[in-house]
BAGU-921778 format. One line per 3 residues: their letters; for each residue x, y, z of N, C-alpha, C, O, CB. Coordinates in steps of 0.02 Angstrom, whole numbers, always signed. Glycine has a CB too. Layout:
A = X:Y:Z:X:Y:Z:X:Y:Z:X:Y:Z:X:Y:Z ~ ...
This chain:
MDA = -829:+1482:-13:-836:+1443:-73:-768:+1435:-109:-753:+1382:-136:-887:+1476:-120 ~ -728:+1489:-109:-662:+1485:-141:-618:+1433:-108:-581:+1397:-141:-628:+1553:-140 ~ -622:+1429:-42:-582:+1379:-6:-603:+1309:-25:-560:+1265:-31:-589:+1389:+70
LVD = -667:+1297:-34:-692:+1231:-53:-668:+1213:-123:-647:+1156:-135:-770:+1231:-51 ~ -670:+1260:-168:-646:+1248:-237:-571:+1236:-236:-547:+1191:-271:-664:+1309:-283 ~ -534:+1274:-197:-461:+1264:-192:-445:+1195:-164:-399:+1162:-188:-430:+1318:-148
QAT = -482:+1174:-114:-470:+1108:-84:-485:+1053:-135:-448:+1005:-140:-514:+1099:-21 ~ -540:+1060:-171:-558:+1010:-221:-506:+1008:-277:-488:+954:-301:-629:+1024:-251 ~ -482:+1066:-297:-431:+1069:-349:-366:+1036:-326:-334:+1000:-364:-418:+1142:-369
ARL = -347:+1049:-264:-286:+1019:-237:-293:+943:-234:-245:+907:-251:-272:+1046:-166 ~ -350:+918:-214:-361:+845:-212:-359:+815:-282:-332:+760:-292:-428:+829:-178 ~ -388:+850:-329:-387:+826:-398:-315:+824:-425:-297:+777:-461:-431:+872:-443
DVL = -275:+875:-409:-205:+875:-430:-167:+816:-401:-126:+785:-435:-172:+941:-409 ~ -179:+801:-337:-146:+744:-305:-167:+679:-339:-125:+635:-352:-163:+742:-229 ~ -231:+673:-353:-257:+613:-387:-227:+607:-457:-207:+552:-477:-333:+615:-390
DGA = -226:+662:-494:-196:+660:-561:-123:+639:-559:-100:+600:-601:-202:+730:-594 ~ -86:+665:-511:-16:+647:-504:-7:+573:-491:+37:+540:-519:+17:+687:-448 ~ -49:+546:-447:-45:+474:-430:-63:+431:-491:-31:+381:-505:-91:+458:-371
LSA = -116:+451:-526:-136:+413:-585:-82:+415:-639:-69:+364:-672:-202:+441:-613 ~ -51:+472:-648:+3:+478:-697:+62:+433:-676:+92:+400:-719:+26:+551:-703 ~ +79:+433:-612:+134:+392:-588:+118:+317:-597:+162:+279:-616:+148:+406:-514
LES = +56:+298:-585:+37:+228:-593:+38:+208:-667:+58:+152:-684:-32:+216:-564 ~ +17:+254:-710:+15:+239:-781:+85:+230:-810:+95:+188:-853:-21:+295:-818 ~ +132:+269:-786:+200:+265:-813:+246:+217:-775:+305:+211:-792:+231:+334:-814
LRA = +221:+185:-724:+261:+141:-682:+289:+83:-723:+254:+49:-760:+219:+115:-624 ~ +354:+72:-715:+389:+16:-745:+439:-10:-693:+465:+29:-654:+424:+36:-812 ~ +451:-74:-695:+503:-104:-653:+544:-150:-696:+517:-185:-739:+472:-142:-591
EVV = +609:-150:-684:+654:-192:-723:+702:-228:-676:+729:-198:-629:+694:-149:-775 ~ +711:-292:-689:+756:-333:-648:+800:-374:-694:+778:-400:-745:+716:-379:-599 ~ +864:-379:-675:+912:-420:-710:+927:-481:-666:+937:-474:-605:+978:-380:-727
SDD = +929:-539:-696:+943:-600:-657:+1013:-597:-628:+1057:-561:-652:+936:-663:-701 ~ +1023:-636:-575:+1088:-638:-541:+1145:-656:-588:+1201:-631:-582:+1086:-687:-483 ~ +1131:-701:-636:+1184:-723:-682:+1192:-676:-741:+1238:-684:-782:+1169:-793:-707
GHV = +1148:-626:-747:+1152:-577:-800:+1126:-601:-868:+1132:-564:-917:+1222:-557:-808 ~ +1098:-661:-870:+1074:-687:-934:+1005:-660:-953:+987:-662:-1012:+1071:-763:-930 ~ +967:-636:-905:+897:-617:-917:+883:-549:-888:+904:-533:-832:+848:-670:-888
RVE = +847:-509:-926:+822:-444:-902:+748:-441:-920:+729:-453:-977:+862:-382:-932 ~ +706:-425:-870:+633:-421:-881:+608:-353:-858:+627:-328:-805:+597:-478:-842 ~ +565:-324:-899:+531:-261:-882:+457:-276:-878:+429:-312:-920:+547:-204:-933
VDG = +424:-247:-827:+351:-254:-820:+320:-185:-811:+354:-137:-793:+334:-301:-760 ~ +255:-182:-825:+219:-119:-813:+193:-118:-741:+209:-163:-701:+161:-111:-863 ~ +154:-68:-725:+129:-60:-657:+83:-115:-633:+72:-122:-573:+94:+4:-652
NGS = +57:-154:-680:+14:-211:-662:+53:-276:-657:+25:-328:-641:-42:-218:-712 ~ +118:-272:-670:+160:-332:-667:+160:-371:-732:+188:-425:-736:+136:-377:-612 ~ +130:-343:-785:+129:-377:-850:+195:-363:-886:+217:-306:-889:+69:-353:-893
PTG = +225:-415:-914:+289:-405:-949:+282:-358:-1009:+234:-362:-1048:+316:-473:-973 ~ +329:-312:-1015:+332:-267:-1071:+398:-275:-1109:+406:-247:-1164:+324:-194:-1048 ~ +444:-313:-1081:+507:-325:-1115:+544:-384:-1085:+543:-394:-1025:+550:-264:-1114
LWL = +576:-421:-1128:+617:-478:-1107:+680:-478:-1150:+677:-480:-1211:+578:-547:-1114 ~ +738:-476:-1117:+802:-476:-1152:+843:-535:-1126:+847:-547:-1066:+840:-409:-1142 ~ +872:-571:-1173:+915:-628:-1156:+986:-612:-1178:+998:-579:-1228:+890:-693:-1189
SDS = +1033:-636:-1140:+1104:-627:-1155:+1121:-658:-1222:+1090:-708:-1243:+1148:-657:-1099 ~ +1168:-629:-1256:+1192:-658:-1320:+1231:-722:-1308:+1238:-762:-1354:+1235:-607:-1358 ~ +1255:-732:-1248:+1297:-790:-1234:+1259:-840:-1190:+1270:-844:-1130:+1362:-767:-1199
LLG = +1216:-878:-1221:+1178:-930:-1185:+1203:-1000:-1201:+1172:-1050:-1183:+1104:-924:-1202 ~ +1259:-1003:-1236:+1288:-1067:-1254:+1303:-1107:-1190:+1337:-1084:-1145:+1352:-1058:-1296 ~ +1277:-1167:-1188:+1289:-1210:-1130:+1241:-1201:-1073:+1245:-1237:-1023:+1358:-1200:-1106
VDS = +1195:-1153:-1079:+1145:-1142:-1026:+1089:-1192:-1036:+1060:-1197:-1091:+1118:-1068:-1027 ~ +1073:-1228:-984:+1019:-1277:-986:+952:-1242:-996:+937:-1192:-963:+1018:-1319:-920 ~ +912:-1267:-1043:+849:-1234:-1059:+800:-1232:-1000:+764:-1184:-992:+816:-1269:-1119
AAL = +799:-1285:-960:+755:-1285:-901:+778:-1234:-850:+737:-1199:-819:+753:-1356:-869 ~ +843:-1228:-841:+870:-1178:-795:+856:-1108:-821:+840:-1063:-782:+946:-1188:-785 ~ +862:-1098:-886:+847:-1033:-915:+773:-1016:-905:+757:-959:-889:+864:-1032:-990
ART = +730:-1064:-914:+658:-1052:-904:+645:-1032:-831:+605:-986:-819:+617:-1115:-922 ~ +676:-1066:-784:+668:-1048:-714:+695:-977:-700:+665:-939:-662:+704:-1099:-669 ~ +751:-960:-731:+780:-894:-722:+733:-840:-750:+724:-788:-718:+849:-889:-756
ITR = +705:-852:-808:+658:-805:-838:+598:-796:-792:+577:-739:-779:+635:-828:-908 ~ +570:-851:-768:+511:-848:-724:+527:-811:-659:+488:-769:-637:+486:-918:-709 ~ +583:-827:-629:+602:-795:-566:+615:-720:-576:+593:-679:-535:+666:-828:-536
TAH = +648:-702:-629:+662:-632:-643:+598:-593:-656:+591:-536:-634:+711:-625:-702 ~ +552:-623:-693:+487:-591:-706:+449:-582:-641:+417:-531:-630:+446:-633:-757 ~ +452:-632:-598:+418:-628:-534:+447:-572:-491:+410:-534:-460:+423:-695:-496
LAA = +512:-566:-490:+545:-513:-451:+527:-443:-479:+517:-396:-441:+621:-522:-451 ~ +524:-438:-545:+505:-374:-575:+433:-356:-558:+418:-299:-542:+514:-377:-652 ~ +388:-406:-560:+318:-394:-542:+312:-374:-469:+271:-331:-451:+276:-456:-557
AAA = +352:-405:-426:+351:-388:-355:+375:-316:-344:+348:-280:-303:+394:-437:-314 ~ +427:-296:-381:+452:-228:-376:+400:-178:-399:+391:-125:-369:+518:-219:-417 ~ +364:-194:-452:+311:-150:-477:+254:-146:-426:+227:-92:-414:+283:-176:-545
AEE = +237:-201:-395:+183:-201:-345:+204:-159:-284:+162:-123:-256:+167:-273:-323 ~ +267:-163:-265:+291:-124:-208:+287:-49:-224:+266:-9:-182:+364:-144:-191 ~ +306:-31:-284:+303:+40:-304:+230:+63:-310:+214:+119:-290:+340:+51:-370
RNR = +188:+20:-337:+116:+36:-343:+86:+47:-273:+47:+93:-263:+77:-20:-380 ~ +105:+5:-226:+80:+12:-157:+105:+77:-125:+69:+110:-89:+102:-48:-115 ~ +169:+94:-140:+196:+156:-113:+158:+217:-140:+142:+263:-103:+271:+162:-131
ITS = +142:+216:-204:+105:+271:-235:+35:+276:-207:+13:+331:-189:+103:+263:-312 ~ +0:+220:-204:-70:+223:-180:-73:+238:-106:-119:+273:-84:-105:+157:-194 ~ -26:+214:-66:-24:+230:+5:-13:+305:+15:-45:+337:+56:+30:+190:+42
GLF = +33:+332:-24:+45:+404:-21:-16:+444:-40:-31:+496:-10:+102:+423:-65 ~ -52:+420:-90:-113:+454:-112:-165:+452:-56:-195:+504:-40:-141:+420:-175 ~ -176:+394:-27:-226:+388:+26:-207:+430:+87:-250:+463:+117:-235:+315:+47
DTL = -143:+429:+105:-120:+469:+161:-130:+544:+149:-153:+580:+193:-46:+455:+175 ~ -115:+566:+89:-122:+636:+71:-196:+657:+72:-213:+710:+99:-92:+650:+2 ~ -238:+616:+43:-309:+634:+40:-342:+630:+108:-389:+668:+122:-346:+588:-8
ATR = -318:+586:+151:-347:+580:+218:-330:+639:+263:-367:+656:+309:-323:+515:+251 ~ -273:+672:+249:-252:+727:+292:-277:+795:+267:-266:+846:+301:-177:+728:+297 ~ -308:+797:+211:-331:+862:+184:-403:+874:+202:-431:+926:+183:-322:+864:+108
């Protein structure tokens, strides 16, 4: 019985660790030109957007595309990390 309880406790600890990692997951990407920085949470939802102080002469349509592309890259980075965490969780639980 003790072994069963220990195994269940170990699995719960692994699950808690994964949930904590997913909850605190953030990804941040800076655009190639350095004008835009976007931060997203683990779901890919934006949590921060920073624009360069020097946007003089930057075309507004180009800036909009840069913001969109940078946000997309940040969301992709968050998804990759989320997949890494959940894959590790599944692998760990499957081997125990």
